[in-house]
N, C-alpha and C positions, 0 to 999 in steps of 0.2 A: 210768836210776835206779841209783845204786851198789848193788851186791849183787843186782840183779835177774837172773833167768835167763829165757831165752825158751822158752816152751812153747806153740807154735802150737796153736790150738784144733782144727785139722784132724786132729791126731794122735789125737783122741778118737773119730774116726768110722771106721766101716766102711761105705762107700757113703754113704747118707743117714741112718744111725742110729748111736747111740752103740755103741762096742765093749762087750763084756760087762765086768762089774765086775772080774773077775780081770785081764783085759788092761789095763784102765785103771789099776788099782792097781799093776801091774807097771811100767807106763810112768811113773807118778809116782814110784815108789820108785827107779827107775833114775835119775831126776833128783834124787834125794836128799830126796824128800818122803815122810814117813811120818805115822803117826797123831799123833805128838807134835810134829811140825814146825809152827811158827807161820808161816803163809803169808798174805801180802797180795797179792791178785791185782789186776793192772791191765792196761791195753792202751792204745790210742791215746786213747780218750775215755771208757772205762768200760763200753761196751756189750758188746763181744765177750768181755770178761773173764768175764762171767756164764756163758759156755759152760764155762770151766774150773771155775768154782765148782760147777756142776751135775755135771760129770764127777767131781770129787773126792767129792761126796756119793754118787754111784753107786758109786764105788770103795770106799766105806766109810771114807773118810779125814776125814769131818766137813766142816763148812762153814768155808772160809777167810774172811778179811776181804776186802772190796772197797775199793780206793782209788778212790773215785768220780771224782775229778778226773783220774786216770790221767796219762799222759804229757803231755796237753794242759796240765794244771795245773802239773805238775812243771817242764816245759820253759819255762814263761812266768814262772818265779820265779827267785830268785837261789840256788836249791839246787844242790848239786854235780851234775855230769853225768859219768858214766864212759863212756869210749870205748875201743874196741879189744877184743881177745879176753878180757881179764880184767874181769869185771863190777865189780871194785873193792870 
């Protein structure tokens, strides 16, 4: 999806639990996401994206939107697709 950045949900964890709120916040801020950033979370089918939504809430960054259809919906349409290192 043009403009999308990849933030794997596993970076939110320390073992089997969420990292503390400060670590999560720092991780999102390093990716360019702050309190005022409009974020729409997606994944392959919309299920794993919920993990990042919860992590953002724990980090005190508010609740982002969820693109429920996610990549499955986007890729089956005639919408543009970005490839390569530049998310477009």
